[in-house]
N, C-alpha and C positions, 0 to 999 in steps of 0.2 A: 644646512648648506654644505658642511665640510665633507660629507660623503660624496657630494657631487663633484668635488675636485677629481676623484678617481674617474667617474663616468665622463665628465667633460674632457678630461685630458686624453683618455682613450679615443673618444669620438673625434677630438681635434687631430690626433695622430692619423686616424684613417682619412679624414678630410684632407689633411695636408698632403697625403700621398696621392689623392685622386683629383684634386682641383688643378687647374692650369698653373704653371710654374710661377707666374706673376702674382698669384693669389696665396701661395702656400705660406709665405712668411707672415702675411696678414692673418691667416687662420691661426698660425702658431702664436702670434702676438695677442690676438683676441682671447685665445684659450688661456694663456698665462695671466692676462688681466682679470678674466673671470675667476680663475683660481685664486689670485691674490685677494680679490674682493671677498670671496667665500672664506678664505683663511683668516683674513683680518676680522670679518664679522663674527666668525666662530670663536676666535681667540678672545675678543673683548666681551663677548656674551657669556663665555664660560666662567662659572664660579665653583664648580664641583672639584673637590680634591681627588676623589676616587676615579678610577677608570670606568667611565659611565657609558652604558650601551647606547648606540645610535640606532642600529638595526640588527636584528637577530632572526635569521630565517634558516630553516632546515635545508641542508645541501645534500650530503650523502648520509642518509639515515643509518645504513648498516654499520658505518664506521663512526657515527656520532659527530660527523663534520658539519659545521654550521657556517653560513655566510654571516659572520658576526663582526660588526664594526663597533669600536668604542673609542673614546677620547678622554684625555685629561690634560693638565697643564703641560706635561712633558711632550705628549704627541702633538698637541696643537702648536707648541713652540717650534717643533721640527717641521710641521706642515707650513708654518709661516716662513721659515728660512728656505724651505723648498720653493715656495711660490716666488719669493724675492729673487732667489738665485736663478730660477728658470726664466723669469721675465727678463732679467739682465742678460742671460745667456742668449736669448733670442735677439735682443737689441744689438749685442756685440756680434751677432752672426747675420746682420741685416743684409750684408753685401755678398752672401754666399750665392753663387750662380750655378756652379756645376752640381748636377744631381740634387738640386735644392729640395725637391719633394721628398726624396729619401732621407736627406739630412734632417729635416724637421720631423719626419716620421719617427726616426730612431731617437731623436732628442726627446720628443714628447712621450715616447714609450718609457724611457728611463724615468721621467718625471711621474708618469702615471703609476708605475710600479712602486716608486718611492712613497707616494701618498698611500698606496695600499698597505705597505709595510707599517707605516706609522699609525694607521688606523685599525689594523687587524686585531681582533680579540680572540680569534681561533688560531691555534698554533700552526695547523696545516695551511690555513689561508695565508698566514704571515710568511711561511716558508715558500709558498707558491709565488707570492709577489716578490719575495727576496730573490728567488732564482730567476724570475722573469726579467729582472733588471740586467742580468748578465748578458743576455743575447743582444739587446740593442747597444749596450756600451761597447761590446766587441766590434760590431759593425761600424759604430760611430768612429772608433779609432782606426780600425783596419782600412776603411774606405777613405775617410776624410782627414786622417792624421798626417804626420810627417815624422822624420827622424826615427827610422826603424819602426815604422808604424805596425807592421805585421808582427814583429817580435814583441813590441809593447802590448798590443792587443791580446796576443796569445798568452803572454806571461800573466797579465791581469786576469784573464779568463781561467787559466789553470789554477791560480791561487784561489780564485773565487770558488771554483768547483771543489777544490780541496777543503776549503772552509765549509762549503755546503754539505759535503759528506759527513764531516764531524757534527754539524748541526743536525743532520737527518738522524744520525745514530742517537744523539741526545734526545731528539723528539720521540723516537721509537721507544727509548727507555722510559721516558716520562709517561707515554701513553700506555705502555704495557703494565706499568705499576699502578696507574690511576684510572685507566679506562676513560680518560677525558682529554679533550684538546682545548677546552675553554681556559683561557689564560687566567680569568678571575677564579675559577674553581681550582686550577692547578696551584695558584699562589697560596691557597689555604689547605692544600692536601699535605699530609704528613708523610713525606718520602723517607725511607730508611736512610740512616747515616751511611751505610755501606754503598747504597746506590748513589747518594749525593757525592760521595768521595771521588767516584770516577766519572759520573755523568756530568757534574758541573764543569770540570775543566774541558771536557769535550765540547759542550755547548758554548762556553765562554770563549775558548780559543777559536772555535769555528767562526763565531761572529767577529772576534777581535782581529782575525786575519784581514778582514775588510776595513777595520779601523786602523790598520797600519801598525799593529803591535810589533815591537822588536822581539826576535830577529826575523819575523815573517813580514817585513815591511818593504822589501826591495821592489815589489811590483809597483808601489805607489810613485816614486820618482820616475821610473821608466814609463809608466802609464801616463803620468802627467805630461811628460815631455813629448811622447808620441801623439797624444790626443790633439785634436783641433781646439781652438780657444774655448768654444762652448763645452767641449768634452772635458777639458781640464777644470772649467768652472763647476760643472756638474759633479765631477769626481771629488773635488775638494769641498764643495758646498753641500752636497747631498749624499753621494754614494758612500763616502767614508763614515758618514753619520748613521747609515743603515747598520753597519757593523756595531758601532757604539750603542745604538738604541737596542739592538737585539741582545747584546751582552747585558744591558741594564734591565730591560723589560722581561726578557725570557730567562736567561741563565741565573742572574742574581736574585730575581724575584721568586722563581719557583724552586730554586735550590739554595735557600739562604744559608743553611748550615754548611753546605759544600763551599759556598762563597767564603765563609769565615775560615774554613780550612785552608783555602788557597789565596786569601787576600794578600798575605805577605809576599808571595811569589809575584802576584800581579803588581804590587807596589814596586818591587825591584825591577821588573821588566819595564814598567812605565818610566822610572827614573833613568834607566839605561837608555831607553828610546829618546827621551828628551835631550840628554847630554850628547849621546852618540850622533843623532841626526843633526843637531846644531853644529857639532864639530865638523861633520862631513860637509855640511852646507857651506862652511867657511872656506873650503878648499875647491869649490866648484867654479867653473868658468862660464857654463851655460846658465843664463838667468832662470830658465824654467826648472833646471835641476836644483838651483838654490831654493826656489819657491817650493819645489816638490819635497825636498828634505825638510824645509820649514814646516810643511804640513804634517809630516811624520812627528816632528818635535812637538808641535802644538796638540796633536792627537794624544801624545803621551800625557799631557796635562789632564785630559779627559779620563784616561784610564787611572791615573793617580788619584783623581777626585773620587772615582768609584771605590778604589781601595781604601780610602779614608773611612768609608762606611758610616758617615754621619750626615745629617741633613744639609749642613753647610757645604761640605766637600762635594756631595753628589749634586746638589742644586747648582753649585758653581760649575760642575762638569757639564750639566745640561746647558747652562748659560754659555759655556765655552763652545758647545756644539753650534749654537746660533752664531756666536761671535766669529769663530773660525770659518763658518760657512760663508759669511758675507765678506770677511777680510781676505780669505783665500781666493774666493771668486774674483775679487777686485784686483788682487795682485796678478793672477793669471790673465785677467782681461787686459791689463796694461802690457804685460810681457808678450802675450800672444797676438793681440790685435793692434794696440796703439804703437808698439815698437816693432815686432817682427814683421807684421804685414807691410810696414813701410820701409824698414831698413834691410829686411831679409837676413838679419843676423840676430842671434841672442848671445853672442860671445861678448863677455864683459870687457875684454881688452879692446875689441873692435868698437864697441859702443862708446868707450871712454874718449875716443877721438872724434866723435860726431857732434858733440855739444848739443845734445837733444833738449836741454833746458831752454835753449833759445829758439830752436826750430819747432818744438812741440811743447809749448809751455803748459797747456792744459794737462797733457800726459804727465809732465813733471810734477805739477801740483797734486794730481791724483795719486801718483806713486809716493809722494812725500806723506800724504794723509794715510795711505794704505800701510806704509812702512811704520809710521808712528803708532797706528792701531795694532800692527803685528808685534811691535816691541812692547806693547802694554803700557803706553804712555797714558796718564790720567786724562779723562775726557773722552776716551774711546772704549768700546765694548771689551776689547782685549784686556784692559786693566781691570775692569769690573769683574770679569770672569776669573782671571788668574789670581787676583787677590782673594776672592771668595774661596777658590780651591785651596790656596796656600794656607789660609786660616783654618780651614777644615782639616787639611793634611797635618798642620802643626799639632793639632790635638791628638792625632793618631800616630804620626811618624815624624817627630821633630827633625831627625837626621835627614830624612828624605826632603824636607822643606829646605834645609840648608844646601843640599846638593843641587836641588832644582833651581835654587837661586843662582848657582854658578852656571847652570844651563841657560838661564835667562840672560846672563852676561854674554854668552856665546850667541844667543839669538840677536841681541842688539848689535854684536860685532858683524855677523854676516849680513844683517839687514842694512846697516849703514854702509858696508862695503859695496853691496849691490846697488844701493841708491846712488852713491857717489859715482861709481863707474858707469852706471846706466845713463845718468842725466847730468852729472857735474864732473865730467872727466877732465882730460888734459887741458882743453881750451876753454873751460867754463869761466875762468877768471880773467881771460884776456879781453881788454877793452876793444881791440881790433884784431880779430883772428888772422893768423898768417895766411890762411886759405879761405876762399869763399865758403860760407855755410852751405851744407847740403840742403836741398829743398825736398820736402816730403809732403805728401797729401795731407791736408788739414784733418783734424779729428772731426768726424761726422757727427751730426745731431743725434742719431740713435746711440752712438758710442758715448757721447756726453750724457745722454739721458740715463743709460744703463749705469754709468759710473756714479752719477748723482744719487740714483736709487740706493746703491750699495753704500756710498759714503754717508748718506742720511741715516741709513739703518744702524751703522756702527756708532755714529755720533749720538743718535737718539738714545740708544741703549747705554752708551757710555755715560751720558749726562744723567739719565734716569733709569738705572738698572732695575728698579722696582717694577717697572713696566712689565718685565718678564718674570722676575723673581717672585712677585706676589702670586703668580699662577703656577710657577714651577715648584716652589717649596711645598705647598699643600699636597701636590701630586706625589712628590718624593716621600713625604712623611707618611703617606698612605701605603707605601710599598712595604712588603712583608719583611725584608731583610733589616729594616730599621726598627721594627717593632720588638 
């Protein structure tokens, strides 16, 4: 059923564009529900550690290209977080009225392309889906965004194309040397050390641009702020994971010796990204900028887990992909829909005077839970992922683990600052406010349902991380760079 997530989502996108406007959101919701059912069913039925073929059909015979889909615990985990994030994004966009057909069309195209990336076992097919995601995310931001939306959309797109060029050069190098595009075959091909020395950094960096690697991370906060709520949720929950997945599945797995030549550089860039982005977030006044830099910092944990090059660190990195996907989506949902749509401001100084904990109590509770998960408080997926990464990193880079710990203090600092000023500001402790409380529209049922789905996901994995790790770790151990 997992292959049908691609077909159903593309079909849902076309239907959402063609049906009457009053039906397009229901088409999008039904599509995402079916995707979630298929993802959950495939995830819990999967027992294979290796990247196992789902379908393999000849596509372009002259070039050896196949329509080849495969799955393992890593790809199925990312399909699962894609389904959860997409469903929640539709629910938080339930009240979109202007050009709604186009909105859901672009949204579902991003989701469909993401499923294609996570399930592709042919390198050219993966690249095709990877590039396909760029177009709809541009229009989603440029048409439906805010706050310098044209600039944010163009900057994100240009960075994506720059990374795509590097990836394409790396793919050509791998194909020219091996005469194959099959990821399973490429992972067992003995590439020369000279080729791996220069081809690995091209491939890894090309994908890592989309993962927000420092210093090529600046598109992420700008893109997050410019995007509509659903766009920010998809960027944090899904799109940034495409880059991390490509770095792991393609660059590290087919050029393992090149990876070990460059892993120290990756570790250094990851640690800088964690600390730098957290420090910058501490100085932001726009709530979405705070969350945007938070995403860059948390993605640094993923890259650091990769650099650890052991089963624990890499498994924790994949778990962090899931964790940050749901937590980042939840934070952006609160900031973009529950707060901004009602108050028309994201300025923390302005929000601190509104006493939102009294007027929007559900939003306050949701943001407290999301903040706790983001800080890595035990009981949430963020803790399970980060502690797994740090244990793996400690074995490889003890100093990096110490520096990262300082970065986690900064994460707690900017998160608590944003939480206090957003919901528990100047008048939060007053028994009787000096001025009447501002009245805002109540949180809608779709918004509550979307928030509950995301909160349940982070709590369930935080309480029982083996739910994911039992499937992630065998898949990681089957990858070539650990052998």
